[in-house]
N, C-alpha and C positions, 0 to 999 in steps of 0.2 A: 256223693262219692266219686263223681267224675274227676275231681282234682286228684284223687289217689292214683288214678291211672296215669296221670301226667308224670308222676315221679318214677314210674316203672318203664324200663325200656320196651319198645314194641318188639314183637317177635322177629321182625326183619332186622332191627338193630341188634337184638340179642344174638341172632345168627351172625351178623357182621363181627360182633365182639368175639364169638367163638372162632370164626375164621381168622381174625386178627391174632388171637392168642395162639392158635395152632400154627400160624405162619411164623410167629416169633419163636415158638418152640422148635420148629423144624430148622429155621435159620440158625438159632443158637446151637442146636445139636450139631449141625454141620460145621459151624465155626469151631466148636469145642473139639470134635473129633478130628477135624483137619489140622488144628494146631497141635494136638497130641501126636497124631500119626506122623506129621511132618518132623516134629522134634525127635520122636523115637526112631523113626526109620529113615528120615531124609537128611539127618544131620549126624554129627558125631558127638552130640551133647552127652550121650550115655558114657562116653569115654573120656571126655574133656571137661566136665563140669567142675565148678561152676563157671558160667559165662558171666562176666561183669558187664552189664549193659549200661548202667549209670552208677554213680557213687552210692546210690540207695536201692538199686534194683539189680538182681541177678536172676539168671535162668539156671536152674539146678535140677537134680533128679531125686524125687522122693516117691516112693511107692507106699501110699497110705492104705493100710489094711483096716482102718477104723472109719469113723465118721468125721464130721467137722472138727477141726483143731486136733485131729489125731486121737480123739477119744474112742474108747471101746475097741481097741485093736483086736483083730480077729486073725489068729494064726492057723486056724483049722478050716477045712473045706466047709464044714457045717456052718461056721460063723460067716464065711464068705457068702454062702448062698442065702443065709438069713438076711444079711445086709443088702444083698442084691434084690431079694424079695421085697424088703421094706421099701427100697427106692422105687420099685415098680408099682407096688400097691399105692404108694404116695402119689405117683404120677397118674394112676387111674382115678383116685379120689380127687386130685386136682383137675382132671379133665371134666368130671361132673360139676365141680365148682365153677370151672370156666364156662360151662354151658349156662350158668346163671349169672355171669359177670354183669355188673350194672353199668360199667363205663369202660372206656378204652384203657385207662391207666391200670385198672384192676385186671383187665384182660392181658395186657402186656406183662404185668407182674406175674400172673399165674403162668403165662406162656414161658417166661424166663425160668421159672422154677421147674416146670415140666421138662423143658429141654435140658436143664442142668441135671436133674435127677436121672433122666434116661441116659445122658452122656456119661455120668459117673457109673451107672449100672452097667453100661456097655464095657467100660474099663474093667470092672470086676469080673464080667463074664469072660472077656478075652484075655486079660492079663492076671487076674486073681487079686488085683489091687487097683486103686485109683492113681493115675499118674498125675502128680502135682509138680509144677515146675517154676512158678513165679514166686520170688522171694523178695519182699520189701524189707529193708532194714535201715536204721539210722544209728550210726555209732554202735553201741553195744545192744541197742534195742532191736530185736528181731521179730517182725510180724510172721505169722505162720505161712507156710508154703501152700500155694493154692493153684488152681487152674481156671480156665475160662468158665467152666460149669459152675464152680464154687462162687466166682464173682457174680455170675448171673443169678444164682439162688439168693445171694445176699441182697442184690439190687431188686430182685423180684419181691422178696419179703418186704423191703422198705416201700416199694410201690403199692403193694397190697394194703399195708397198714396206712399209708398216706392217701390212698385213692379217695376215700370219702371227703377228705379235705381239699385235695388237688382238683377234684372233678365235680365241684359243686354245680357248675353249669352244665356238665356233660349229661346229666340225667334229663334235664329239660330239652337239651339238643337232640337226644335220642328219641324223643317222642314224635 
């Protein structure tokens, strides 16, 4: 059974995966909140949107009172606090998952999701809705409007799903 231990991360590496994931979460949270606060309070975007950055990218102002893709819009205070609670509970659950991360890629993915969830929860607490501002579009095709936290959550999920395939050697390296 000695071979079974080789595939599991050692306690010290598991701790480094936790530190890595938490570092990613904190850095992402800082970048998310800095971008939102700068655009809301440090520019005149709220008054002059949309800003055409490129032919396919605009900065705009959308206050999302729902979840991803604007689903489940909540116009009541009860709905606002339920969605805030869901985000925070998800972050706590993901923290415990992060403590069991098996490789760096999984830890980074979980960290991105935690930071994004907390970033959007902070928006709900402070503003009553999530501030979305990045709008990709091509011709008449318009992708949804999102923010740094949303992008990090999507990338984080992709990394978590792909981590067993991308980190085949990481488990052996962690021992």
